[in-house]
N, C-alpha and C positions, 0 to 999 in steps of 0.2 A: 533392499531398497530397489524396487522394480520399476520405478518411473524415471530413471536417469535419462537425460537428454543428450543425444550425440554431440550437439553443438556447445555443450557446457563442459568446463573442466571438472575434474573430480572434486576439487575443493569447493567449487561453486555448487555442485549438486549436493554435497554434504551440508553446506551452509543453507541451501534451500530446504533440505530435510529438517534440520534443526530449527530453522526459522519458522517453518510451518507449525511445529510443535509449540513454539512460543506464541505465534499468532492465535492459534486455536485454544490456548490456555492449558495445554497438556503440561507445558513447562511454565511455571509461574514466577513472578518477580521474586528475586532473591535465591531461586533454586540454583544449586551448583550443577554445572554440566560436566560430568565426569568423562575425561578424555579416553581413558581405557575402555569404559563401557561403550561409548559411541563407536570407537574403533572396532571393538569386538562385534557389536550388533550389526555394523554395516560392512564388516570384513574389509576394512581399509587400514592404512597405516596411521600411526599417531601423528606423523608429520602432515598428512593430508588433513587430519582433524584440526591441527594447529593453524594451518592455512585457512581453513573454514572459519575458525574463530576470528581471524583478522578481518574477514569479510563481514561477519556478523557484527563485529565491533564498529566497523565503518558504517554499518547500517543501523546503528543505535539500538540493537536488540540485546546485546550482552555487554558486560564490562569484564575486562581481564585484569584481575587483581593479584598483587604479589602474594605468594604463598597460599593462595586460595584457588587460583585458576579462573576459569570462565564462569560467570554468574549472570543469570538473566537480569537485565536492567530493570530498575524500579520505574513504576509509572507515577511520578510525582506531578502535582499540578503545574509546577514550573516547567517540567519536561514536556508535558502535553501542550502548554501554551506556546513554548518555543518551537516545537516541531510543526504545529499548525500554522503559526505565524510565517515560518519559512515556506511551508508547502503552499499556503495561499499566495504568497508573493511569486513563487515560481510558476504555479499554475496560471496565475493572472497573466504573466508574460507569455505563457504558452497559448492561452486562448486568444489573446490579443493578436498574436502572429497568425493563428489559425483563421480568425475572422478576416484578416487582411489578405491572406494568401491562398485560401482553399480554392480548389478547382472542382469541376463538376463530378469527377469520379471519387473525390475524397470523402464525401459525406455518407455514402451508401453503407460502408462498414459500421459506422456509428448508429445509423438507423436500425440496422439489423441487430446490433448488440442491444439496443434499447428494447426491441421486441423480445429478445431472449430474456432480458431482465424482467420484463412484464410476465413472461411465462414462469420464471423462477418464483415470482411473488405468488402467482396463482397456485403453484405447487408447494409453497411453503419451504422452498429450498434456500435456506439462509446462506450456507457456505457457497453455493453456486452463484447466488446473487452478489455476495461479497467479492468473489473472485472476478466476476464480470465488471464490477465497479472499477477495479484496477486495470482491467483490460482497456478501459477508456483512455487511461493515461498512456498505456503502452502504444495504443494506436495513434495517439496524438504526437508521438515522438517525431513523426515525419515532418511536423511543422517547425521543429526547433531549429534545425540547421546549425546547432551549436552543441558540440560534444560536451562542454562543461555543464550546460543546462541539463542535458540528458543524464549525465552522471549524477548530478545533485538530486534530480528528481528520483532516479533509481534508488539512491541511498535513503531518501526520505520515505519512500512508499512502504517499506516493511514496518516501521513504527506506527505510521498512520494506519496501515492494515490491522495492526494489533489492536489499536484503540477502536477502530471501526467494527471489528468482529465482536469485541466486548460489548459495544453499543447495540449491535443487531441482535446478539444473543439475549439481551435483556429487554429490548424494545423492538419486536418484530415489525410493528407498524412503521418503523422508520424506513423500511424498504420502499414503501410507496412514496414517502416524502423525498427520499433520495432520488428515485426515478424521476419524479416531477422536477427536481432541481437539475438533473442532467438534461432533461428535455428542454428546460428553459435555457440552459447554456447553449445547447445545440441550435435552438431557434435564433438566439442572438448571433451566434457564429454564422448561421445560414443567411441572416439578414446583413451580414458584414457590419454588425453593430459591436465594435470592439469595446466601447465603453460599457455597453449593456452586458456583454459577456463577462467582462472583468467584475462588474458589480454583482452578477449572479454567482460567480465563483467565490467572491468575498463573503456574500451572504450565506452561502451553503457551508463554507469552511468555518465561519464563525458560529453557525448553528451547531455543527457537529462538535466543535471544540467545547462549547458551553454544555452540551449534553454529556460529553465524556467527563468533564469536570464535575458535573452534578452526580453522576454515577460513582465516581471515585470518592466523593464526599460522603455518599451514603454507605 
């Protein structure tokens, strides 16, 4: 695992490694994640893998089951509806604060990121576009000023990322729709229109949730 980050604990890096495999579909719903195999592949202790499992469970990517161990969480309609409902509520609070509190230097990184996302669309880079989407949320953390809100958002992003990657891999045209949604949200924030920003987040979140549910049904 050659992409470890110095500012992350070993268990966090293991969790990120396994989480990426779940998000991109390499590990599928119901798959058992074998502790011994992961420890051997990554040359880490079984204790570190177990700690990573707890992180992944907190992020709704796996379930730890008696006598079976760690299993990739199912993507049921109820699960999808619940995580999107909570994510929309938390992001609505986040953009409301951003609209009311942003300063001149705060918006430039978001504008640059939108340009990068446009380039990813032009190049057909689904994974890079997907990852840039969640960089928006990470950049927005500066507006929370609330450790609990940040923690809840962090835990919800992995299951949202899992469903979003599924959606983009099946409907690449959704990248352009997503970019337009982000641009609308940024415009409302820049105008200090908190109500409009919240409405844009709700519309985008509900749109994605409906599409994911449609693909699951198919």
